[in-house]
C-alpha positions as CSV (number, residue, x, y, z in Angstrom):
1,M,6.2,5.5,-2.1
2,G,4.7,4.7,-5.8
3,Y,1.0,4.4,-6.8
4,T,-0.9,2.5,-4.6
5,K,-4.7,2.0,-4.9
6,S,-7.3,0.6,-2.5
7,M,-10.6,0.4,-4.5
8,F,-10.3,3.5,-6.8
9,L,-8.7,5.3,-4.0
10,N,-5.1,6.3,-4.3
11,P,-3.9,7.1,-0.4
12,S,-0.8,8.9,-1.4
13,H,-2.9,11.6,-3.6
14,V,-5.2,12.4,-0.7
15,L,-2.3,12.8,1.6
16,D,-1.2,15.4,-0.8
17,Q,-3.6,17.5,-0.3
18,I,-3.2,17.9,3.3
19,S,0.1,18.5,5.3
20,V,1.5,16.0,7.3
21,P,4.4,17.7,9.2
22,S,8.0,15.6,10.0
23,G,7.9,14.1,13.4
24,A,4.1,13.9,13.6
25,K,2.7,11.8,15.6
26,I,-0.2,9.8,13.8
27,G,-2.7,7.1,14.3
28,D,-4.1,4.9,11.3
29,F,-7.1,3.7,12.6
30,G,-8.7,0.7,10.6
31,T,-5.1,0.6,8.8
32,G,-6.3,-2.8,7.6
33,A,-3.5,-3.7,4.5
34,G,-1.7,-0.3,5.4
35,Y,-2.7,1.2,2.7
36,F,-2.5,4.9,4.3
37,A,0.1,4.0,6.8
38,L,2.7,3.1,4.4
39,S,1.6,6.3,2.2
40,V,2.3,7.9,5.6
41,I,5.3,6.6,6.9
42,D,7.9,8.5,4.7
43,R,5.9,12.1,5.3
44,V,6.8,11.6,9.4
45,G,10.5,10.8,9.0
46,S,12.3,9.2,11.6
47,N,11.4,11.5,14.5
48,G,7.9,10.5,13.8
49,T,5.4,7.7,15.1
50,L,2.9,6.0,13.6
51,Y,0.5,4.3,15.6
52,A,-1.7,1.7,13.4
53,L,-5.1,0.5,15.0
54,D,-7.1,-2.6,13.4
55,A,-9.2,-5.2,15.1
56,F,-7.7,-7.9,12.5
57,V,-4.4,-8.7,14.0
58,P,-2.7,-10.1,11.0
59,A,-3.2,-7.1,8.9
60,L,-1.1,-5.6,12.2
61,E,1.5,-8.2,12.0
62,K,2.1,-7.5,8.3
63,L,2.3,-3.9,8.5
64,E,4.8,-4.5,11.2
65,R,6.9,-6.7,9.3
66,T,6.7,-4.5,6.0
67,A,7.4,-1.3,8.3
68,Q,10.5,-3.0,10.0
69,K,11.8,-3.6,6.4
70,R,11.5,0.1,5.7
71,G,13.3,0.8,8.8
72,V,10.4,2.2,10.2
73,K,9.0,1.8,13.6
74,V,5.0,1.5,13.8
75,Y,3.3,0.7,17.1
76,T,0.6,-1.8,15.8
77,I,-2.5,-2.2,18.4
78,E,-5.3,-4.2,18.2
79,S,-8.3,-2.2,19.0
80,D,-12.2,-2.3,18.9
81,F,-13.6,1.2,17.7
82,N,-16.9,0.8,19.2
83,R,-14.9,0.8,22.6
84,H,-12.3,2.9,24.6
85,I,-9.4,3.6,21.8
86,P,-6.2,2.5,24.2
87,L,-4.3,5.8,23.5
88,H,-3.2,8.4,25.8
89,D,-5.2,11.8,26.0
90,D,-4.0,14.5,23.4
91,L,-1.1,11.8,22.0
92,L,-1.9,12.5,18.1
93,H,-1.5,15.2,15.6
94,L,-3.2,13.6,13.2
95,A,-5.7,10.9,12.7
96,I,-6.5,9.1,9.6
97,L,-9.8,7.4,9.2
98,G,-9.7,5.3,5.8
99,N,-12.6,3.7,4.8
100,I,-13.2,2.8,8.2
101,L,-16.2,5.2,9.2
102,H,-18.9,3.2,8.1
103,Q,-17.8,0.0,9.7
104,V,-17.9,1.4,13.4
105,K,-21.4,1.1,14.9
106,E,-21.1,3.4,17.8
107,R,-20.1,6.1,15.8
108,E,-20.7,9.2,18.0
109,R,-18.8,7.6,21.1
110,F,-15.9,6.6,18.4
111,I,-15.5,10.7,17.4
112,L,-15.5,11.7,21.0
113,E,-12.6,9.3,21.6
114,L,-11.1,10.9,18.9
115,L,-11.3,14.5,20.5
116,R,-9.9,12.9,23.6
117,V,-6.5,11.1,21.9
118,L,-6.0,14.2,19.3
119,S,-3.9,17.2,20.3
120,P,-5.7,20.9,20.8
121,G,-5.6,21.8,17.5
122,G,-5.0,18.3,15.9
123,R,-6.5,16.8,12.6
124,V,-8.6,13.8,11.4
125,L,-8.6,13.2,7.6
126,I,-11.9,11.4,7.3
127,V,-12.1,9.3,3.8
128,D,-14.9,7.3,3.1
129,W,-17.3,5.6,0.3
130,V,-19.5,8.1,-1.3
131,A,-22.0,5.2,-1.7
132,S,-22.6,1.8,-1.3
133,F,-22.2,1.0,-5.4
134,N,-24.6,-2.1,-5.2
135,N,-22.6,-3.2,-2.2
136,M,-18.9,-3.2,-4.0
137,G,-18.3,-0.6,-1.2
138,P,-20.0,-0.7,2.0
139,T,-23.9,-1.7,2.2
140,I,-26.8,0.5,1.9
141,E,-27.5,0.4,5.8
142,T,-24.0,1.4,7.0
143,A,-22.7,3.8,4.3
144,V,-21.9,7.4,5.5
145,T,-22.7,10.3,3.5
146,P,-20.7,13.2,3.3
147,S,-23.1,15.3,5.0
148,E,-23.9,12.4,8.0
149,A,-20.0,12.8,8.6
150,I,-19.5,16.1,8.5
151,R,-22.7,16.5,11.0
152,L,-20.9,13.8,13.7
153,F,-18.0,15.9,13.8
154,R,-19.5,18.9,14.2
155,N,-21.8,17.7,16.8
156,A,-18.7,16.4,18.5
157,G,-16.8,19.9,18.5
158,F,-14.9,19.5,15.4
159,N,-14.2,22.5,13.1
160,T,-14.4,20.7,9.5
161,G,-12.9,21.9,6.2
162,N,-13.6,21.5,2.5
163,M,-14.0,18.4,0.8
164,L,-10.3,17.2,-0.8
165,P,-10.3,15.3,-4.1
166,A,-10.5,11.6,-3.3
167,G,-11.5,9.6,-6.7
168,S,-14.8,9.0,-7.8
169,H,-15.7,6.5,-5.0
170,H,-14.9,8.6,-2.0
171,Y,-15.0,11.7,-0.2
172,A,-12.6,13.1,2.1
173,F,-12.1,16.2,4.3
174,V,-10.1,17.3,7.4
175,A,-11.7,17.9,10.9
176,T,-9.7,19.9,13.6
177,S,-10.4,19.4,17.1
178,P,-11.0,22.7,19.1
179,L,-7.9,24.5,20.8
């Protein structure tokens, strides 16, 4: 897939920084317009599975139509991340949080739910705004700094890796669930 922009963020470039194995089961949390979902579809191959979760049903329907045109099966799931994540335990190999952490009110609960749905050693790619940028990104009150995000994941038992290149307005890192 070609270059896709999402507010100065190139999801394909961020995904190039991590390994996305063919056949993996991946959850795209807060899929929105599907920037990460569409970038990851080709990487998982026909044996892989993509679960796209969002609270906005029209976005899920549009993503489903786009994926269908590309011959890829995507499971779209309406979901409120302040509640239970409607996925089975130990299901996912990789979870993608693209610009969603700042939107979740109950972050600790959400991260524990991620831990539940990830397989042992599963990974979470966290990408979010570095700051508010005068409300171009999240509001000042809701922005989650990189150090706060790392603290949240470590407190839940995840191991966190180094920061990855994600553009001038975003940060990215991978958190790995315990084995």
